[in-house]
C-alpha positions in Angstrom: -6.0 -20.3 6.2 -6.2 -23.3 8.4 -7.2 -25.7 5.6 -4.2 -24.8 3.4 -1.9 -25.0 6.4 -3.1 -28.6 7.0 -2.6 -29.6 3.3 1.2 -29.6 3.7 1.9 -31.2 7.1 5.3 -32.7 8.1 6.4 -34.3 11.4 9.8 -32.5 11.5 8.9 -29.1 10.3 6.3 -26.7 11.7 3.2 -26.5 9.5 3.3 -23.8 6.9 0.5 -21.2 6.7 0.2 -20.2 3.0 -2.5 -18.9 0.8 -3.2 -19.8 -2.8 -4.7 -16.4 -3.1 -1.2 -15.0 -3.3 0.1 -17.4 -5.9 1.7 -15.7 -9.0 2.0 -17.6 -12.3 5.5 -16.3 -12.6 6.6 -18.3 -9.6 5.8 -21.5 -11.5 9.0 -21.0 -13.6 11.1 -21.8 -10.5 9.6 -25.3 -10.1 11.6 -28.2 -11.5 9.8 -30.1 -14.2 9.2 -33.9 -14.0 10.9 -35.3 -17.1 8.8 -38.5 -17.2 5.7 -36.3 -17.9 7.1 -35.5 -21.3 7.5 -39.1 -22.4 5.4 -40.6 -25.2 1.8 -41.6 -24.4 2.7 -45.2 -24.4 5.2 -44.8 -21.6 3.9 -45.8 -18.2 3.5 -43.1 -15.7 4.8 -43.4 -12.1 4.9 -40.1 -10.4 5.4 -39.2 -6.7 4.8 -35.9 -5.1 5.6 -34.7 -1.6 3.8 -31.6 -0.3 5.8 -31.2 2.9 7.9 -28.1 3.8 11.1 -30.1 4.4 13.2 -32.2 2.1 11.2 -34.6 -0.1 11.0 -38.3 0.6 13.5 -40.3 -1.6 12.1 -40.7 -5.0 9.5 -38.0 -4.6 9.2 -34.6 -6.2 8.8 -31.8 -3.7 5.9 -29.5 -4.6 6.2 -26.0 -3.0 3.1 -24.0 -2.1 4.0 -21.6 -4.9 3.8 -24.3 -7.6 1.1 -22.9 -10.0 0.3 -25.4 -12.8 2.0 -24.8 -16.1 2.2 -27.2 -19.1 5.9 -26.9 -19.5 6.3 -28.0 -15.8 3.6 -30.6 -15.9 2.2 -30.2 -12.4 1.0 -27.7 -9.9 -1.9 -26.0 -8.1 -4.7 -24.0 -9.6 -6.1 -24.9 -13.0 -9.4 -26.2 -11.5 -10.0 -23.1 -9.5 -12.1 -21.3 -12.2 -14.6 -24.2 -12.2 -14.7 -24.8 -8.5 -14.7 -21.3 -7.1 -15.7 -18.8 -9.8 -12.4 -17.7 -11.3 -8.8 -16.8 -10.7 -6.4 -18.8 -8.5 -8.1 -21.1 -6.0 -10.0 -18.5 -4.0 -11.8 -21.0 -1.7 -9.6 -22.4 0.9 -11.9 -25.4 1.3 -11.0 -26.6 -2.2 -7.5 -27.0 -3.4 -6.9 -28.4 -6.9 -3.7 -30.1 -7.9 -3.1 -31.2 -11.5 -0.6 -33.4 -13.3 -0.1 -33.6 -17.0 -0.6 -37.2 -18.1 -1.6 -39.1 -21.3 -5.2 -40.3 -21.4 -5.9 -43.6 -19.6 -6.6 -45.0 -16.2 -4.5 -44.1 -13.1 -4.4 -45.4 -9.6 -3.7 -42.5 -7.1 -2.5 -43.2 -3.6 -2.6 -40.3 -1.1 -1.0 -40.3 2.3 -3.3 -38.4 4.7 -2.8 -37.0 8.2 -1.8 -34.0 10.3 0.8 -34.3 13.0 -0.9 -31.6 15.1 -4.7 -32.2 14.7 -7.5 -34.5 13.6 -7.9 -34.2 9.8 -10.9 -35.0 7.6 -10.2 -35.2 3.9 -12.5 -35.5 0.9 -11.0 -36.1 -2.6 -12.7 -35.4 -5.9 -11.1 -36.2 -9.3 -11.5 -34.5 -12.6 -14.9 -32.8 -12.8 -16.4 -33.5 -9.4 -16.0 -37.3 -9.2 -16.3 -38.3 -5.6 -13.4 -40.6 -4.8 -12.8 -40.4 -1.1 -15.4 -39.2 1.4 -14.5 -37.5 4.7 -11.6 -39.8 5.6 -10.7 -39.0 9.2 -7.2 -39.5 10.6 -6.4 -38.8 14.3 -3.7 -36.2 15.1 -0.2 -37.5 14.7 -1.2 -40.5 12.6 -1.1 -41.1 8.8 -3.3 -43.2 6.6 -2.8 -44.3 3.0 -5.9 -44.5 0.7 -6.0 -45.3 -3.0 -8.5 -44.8 -5.9 -8.5 -45.3 -9.6 -9.8 -42.8 -12.1 -9.9 -42.1 -15.8 -8.3 -39.3 -17.9 -9.4 -38.6 -21.5 -9.1 -36.1 -24.3 -11.4 -35.5 -27.3 -9.0 -36.9 -29.8 -9.6 -40.1 -31.7 -7.1 -42.1 -33.7 -6.0 -40.7 -37.0 -8.2 -42.1 -39.8 -6.8 -44.1 -42.7 -6.5 -42.4 -46.0 -9.9 -41.7 -47.6 -11.8 -43.1 -44.6 -14.9 -41.0 -43.8 -15.4 -39.5 -40.3 -13.9 -37.1 -37.9 -10.9 -37.5 -35.6 -12.2 -35.6 -32.5 -15.3 -35.7 -30.3 -17.7 -32.8 -31.1 -17.8 -31.0 -27.8 -20.5 -28.5 -27.2 -21.4 -25.7 -24.8 -22.4 -28.1 -22.1 -18.9 -29.7 -22.0 -17.7 -26.4 -20.4 -19.5 -27.6 -17.2 -17.1 -30.6 -17.0 -14.1 -29.4 -19.0 -11.7 -31.1 -16.7 -12.9 -34.4 -18.0 -11.6 -33.5 -21.5 -8.1 -32.1 -20.9 -4.6 -33.6 -20.8 -4.4 -33.4 -17.0 -5.3 -35.5 -14.0 -6.9 -33.1 -11.6 -7.4 -33.9 -7.9 -9.3 -31.6 -5.6 -8.7 -31.7 -1.9 -11.9 -30.7 -0.1 -12.6 -29.8 3.5 -11.9 -27.4 6.4 -9.4 -29.7 8.0 -8.0 -31.7 5.1 -4.4 -32.9 5.1 -2.5 -34.5 2.2 1.1 -35.3 2.8 2.0 -37.0 -0.5 0.5 -38.3 -3.7 1.6 -41.2 -6.0 0.1 -41.6 -9.5 0.6 -44.8 -11.4 -0.6 -46.0 -14.8 -3.3 -48.7 -14.6 -4.0 -49.7 -18.2 -5.2 -53.2 -17.3 -7.9 -52.2 -14.8 -11.5 -52.6 -15.8 -13.3 -49.5 -16.8 -17.0 -48.7 -16.2 -18.0 -46.4 -19.1 -21.1 -44.4 -18.5 -23.3 -43.2 -21.5 -26.3 -41.0 -21.0 -27.5 -37.5 -20.3 -27.2 -34.8 -17.6 -28.8 -36.9 -14.9 -25.7 -39.0 -14.8 -23.0 -36.6 -16.1 -20.0 -35.2 -14.1 -20.7 -31.7 -12.9 -17.9 -29.5 -11.6 -19.2 -26.7 -9.4 -22.8 -27.2 -10.6 -26.1 -26.8 -8.7 -26.9 -30.4 -9.3 -24.8 -33.6 -8.7 -25.4 -36.8 -10.6 -25.2 -40.5 -9.6 -22.5 -40.9 -12.2 -20.1 -38.7 -10.4 -21.0 -40.3 -7.0 -20.5 -43.9 -8.1 -16.7 -44.0 -7.8 -16.8 -43.5 -4.0 -18.5 -46.9 -3.7 -15.9 -48.7 -5.7 -12.4 -49.8 -4.6 -9.1 -48.9 -6.3 -8.6 -51.2 -9.3 -11.6 -50.2 -11.3 -12.1 -46.8 -13.0 -15.4 -45.0 -13.8 -15.2 -43.1 -17.2 -18.2 -40.9 -17.2 -19.0 -39.8 -20.8 -22.6 -38.8 -20.1 -23.4 -35.2 -21.1 -26.3 -32.7 -20.9 -28.8 -32.8 -23.7 -27.6 -36.1 -25.1 -29.7 -38.8 -26.7 -28.6 -42.1 -28.2 -28.6 -40.4 -31.6 -26.7 -37.3 -30.6 -24.3 -39.3 -28.4 -23.3 -41.4 -31.5 -23.3 -38.4 -33.9 -20.9 -36.4 -31.7 -18.6 -39.4 -31.6 -19.0 -39.8 -27.9 -19.8 -43.5 -28.5 -16.8 -43.8 -30.8 -14.6 -42.4 -28.1 -15.8 -45.0 -25.6 -15.4 -47.8 -28.1 -11.9 -46.7 -29.0 -10.9 -47.2 -25.3 -13.0 -50.2 -24.5 -11.3 -53.6 -23.9 -12.4 -57.1 -22.7 -13.6 -57.0 -19.1 -15.0 -53.4 -19.3 -18.6 -52.3 -18.8 -20.9 -50.0 -20.6 -23.7 -48.6 -18.5 -26.4 -46.9 -20.6 -29.2 -44.7 -19.3 -31.2 -42.9 -22.0 -34.8 -41.7 -22.1 -35.1 -38.2 -20.7 -34.2 -36.5 -24.0 -34.8 -39.4 -26.4 -38.5 -39.2 -25.6 -38.8 -35.5 -26.6 -40.9 -35.5 -29.8 -40.2 -31.7 -29.9 -36.6 -32.6 -30.7 -37.2 -34.1 -34.2 -33.5 -34.8 -35.0 -32.9 -37.0 -32.0 -36.4 -38.3 -31.0 -36.7 -42.1 -30.9 -40.1 -43.9 -30.5 -40.2 -46.2 -27.5 -41.2 -49.5 -29.1 -39.2 -49.2 -32.3 -36.2 -46.9 -32.8 -35.4 -46.6 -29.1 -35.1 -50.4 -28.7 -33.1 -50.6 -32.0 -30.6 -48.0 -30.8 -30.2 -49.8 -27.5 -29.4 -53.0 -29.3 -26.7 -51.3 -31.4 -25.0 -50.0 -28.3 -25.2 -53.5 -26.8 -23.8 -55.1 -29.9 -20.9 -52.7 -30.1 -19.9 -53.3 -26.4 -20.1 -57.1 -26.8 -17.9 -57.0 -29.9 -15.2 -55.6 -27.7 -15.6 -58.1 -24.9 -17.3 -55.6 -22.6 -20.5 -56.2 -20.6 -23.4 -53.9 -21.5 -25.7 -52.9 -18.6 -29.0 -51.1 -19.1 -30.3 -48.5 -16.6 -33.8 -47.2 -16.7 -33.9 -43.4 -16.2 -35.0 -42.2 -12.8 -38.4 -40.7 -12.6 -38.9 -37.0 -12.4 -40.3 -35.5 -9.3 -42.7 -32.6 -8.4 -40.6 -29.5 -7.9 -42.4 -28.5 -4.7 -43.2 -31.8 -3.0 -40.7 -34.2 -4.6 -43.5 -36.7 -5.3 -42.9 -39.0 -8.3 -44.5 -37.9 -11.6 -44.7 -41.5 -13.0 -43.4 -40.2 -16.3 -41.3 -41.5 -19.2 -44.2 -43.2 -20.8 -43.3 -46.5 -22.4 -39.5 -46.1 -22.3 -38.8 -47.9 -19.0 -40.7 -50.9 -20.2 -39.1 -50.8 -23.6 -35.7 -51.0 -22.0 -36.9 -53.9 -19.8 -38.0 -55.7 -23.0 -34.6 -55.2 -24.6 -32.9 -56.5 -21.5 -35.0 -59.7 -21.7 -34.6 -60.1 -25.4 -30.8 -59.5 -25.4 -30.1 -61.1 -22.0 -28.5 -58.0 -20.7 -28.3 -57.0 -17.0 -30.9 -54.4 -16.0 -30.8 -51.9 -13.2 -34.3 -50.5 -12.8 -33.5 -47.1 -11.4 -37.0 -45.9 -12.5 -38.7 -48.2 -10.1 -36.2 -47.6 -7.3 -36.4 -43.8 -7.7 -40.2 -43.9 -7.2 -39.8 -46.0 -4.0 -37.1 -43.5 -2.9 -39.3 -40.4 -3.5 -42.3 -42.0 -1.7 -40.3 -43.0 1.3 -38.2 -39.9 1.7 -40.9 -37.9 3.6 -39.8 -34.4 4.4 -36.5 -35.1 2.5 -38.4 -35.7 -0.7 -38.1 -32.1 -2.0 -34.3 -32.3 -1.3 -33.7 -35.2 -3.8 -34.0 -33.2 -7.0 -32.6 -29.7 -7.6 -35.2 -28.8 -10.3 -37.7 -31.6 -10.8 -35.2 -33.6 -12.9 -31.6 -33.3 -11.8 -30.5 -34.6 -8.5 -28.9 -32.7 -5.6 -25.8 -34.2 -4.0 -28.2 -36.0 -1.6 -30.2 -37.4 -4.5 -27.2 -38.3 -6.6 -25.6 -40.2 -3.7 -28.7 -42.2 -3.0 -29.2 -43.0 -6.7 -25.6 -44.1 -6.9 -26.4 -46.5 -4.0 -29.3 -47.8 -6.1 -26.8 -48.5 -9.0 -24.5 -50.3 -6.6 -27.4 -52.5 -5.4 -28.2 -53.2 -9.0 -24.6 -54.4 -9.6 -24.9 -56.7 -6.6 -28.3 -58.1 -7.6 -27.2 -58.8 -11.1 -24.2 -60.6 -9.7 -21.8 -58.7 -12.0 -18.1 -59.4 -11.5 -17.9 -55.7 -10.8 -19.5 -56.4 -7.5 -16.1 -57.6 -6.3 -14.9 -54.0 -6.4 -17.7 -52.6 -4.1 -16.1 -51.0 -1.1 -16.1 -53.2 2.0 -18.1 -50.7 4.2 -21.1 -50.6 1.8 -23.9 -52.0 3.9 -26.5 -52.3 1.2 -29.3 -50.0 0.3 -33.1 -50.1 0.2 -34.7 -47.1 -1.6 -37.8 -47.6 0.5 -35.6 -46.9 3.6 -33.3 -44.1 2.4 -30.7 -42.2 4.4 -31.7 -38.8 5.8 -30.3 -35.7 4.0 -29.2 -34.2 7.3 -27.2 -37.3 8.2 -25.4 -37.4 4.9 -24.8 -33.6 4.9 -23.3 -33.7 1.4 -23.9 -30.1 0.3 -20.6 -28.8 1.7 -18.6 -31.2 -0.4 -19.8 -29.7 -3.7 -19.6 -26.2 -4.9 -22.8 -24.4 -5.9 -22.8 -23.0 -9.4 -25.1 -21.3 -11.9 -28.4 -23.1 -12.5 -28.7 -25.2 -15.6 -30.3 -23.1 -18.4 -32.1 -24.0 -21.6 -30.4 -24.9 -24.8 -29.9 -21.5 -26.6 -32.8 -20.7 -28.9 -35.1 -23.4 -27.5 -37.7 -23.8 -24.7 -38.3 -26.8 -22.5 -40.4 -29.5 -24.2 -44.1 -29.6 -23.2 -44.6 -31.9 -20.2 -41.0 -31.7 -19.2 -40.7 -30.2 -15.7 -36.9 -29.7 -16.1 -35.7 -26.2 -17.0 -33.8 -27.2 -20.1 -31.5 -29.8 -21.5 -31.1 -32.9 -19.5 
């Protein structure tokens, strides 16, 4: 269990070799609870955890290898294991989840990385598969501190005034099971890699940090352990600590259903001045076979976009429109030049409302055409991206942030060198597959069949 051994290095004590396969839930009762976790939601969080085998650093809580997560304790290993490795305690030594009970909000997490005995390479994912740190290498005997900011949320909304109509909770559906860690009362961090090493972790409330809210469908949703990986869950790795990505996109959603399920209300309830609302809708909105949620490109589609824009502006946030990426041929990866009039309708709204536009539709076509033998590796099923495709699409979004000169561009990581979709990275060079667990393929919505002309296998 070399990876688990490297997770808990110390300079003064020999590295421990332990296995989460042997964890017993009963052992969690022996772990001392962190009292600050039980404070009211308004109380700031400032938690420090030490994973070493010796005495904890001053001010840090020591976390033993046997610390299985339990609500009454408020921290521990294991609750993400069912999503990341198929069930039971963490059964994949390359992925170790650690969770902390916290109120919803933004948090800056600082990890101290390094192994006193060997080179370490550590990847960090937060919540449901959000890529936060990618393959951070630390030479043997050295340590390195790295920070990122992420978002935690629950389905609950504020209690309604007496006689007010509406609901007090987001209507989650069967697709939310694929990213259920986005909706619980815990901050979950997964340590990924054969030679990963995390010595300590600090978690601090970050209520004033700007938030990038993402609204859309499955082509941008978080996916924990899925066979496809979206640009929405890849975006955080290109942003510095001090800004959080709150990905509310979900499979099957349209602008109508997103609002009806109170997903938009949840975003608006958290939104503040200086935040952003990135909107990418079209894959499902254009399905005339879905009569309850279909919107026509030149009329209701544009009208709904303008409502979302107005709601964001009312709260001092910046709305950003993103045209949906094109679909690709399942065998060749060639662009299908689909979506009809929806990309142009979104461009028209951007001009009419003076809203920043990121034309991912155009960029995706350039990407597909330039990828060569990698073109079939961009999409998992003709619609949803692989880890490779999601990573390159996220780079397109970052370029759109820069080209629109959004203040958010100040948070782009220093080592981002720019990106031209006509000259993409090679899939082999990125080698992103090992960083994401494979899961069951996406299936159709129960009782329905894919819409005619839609190459995807089901809800998007």
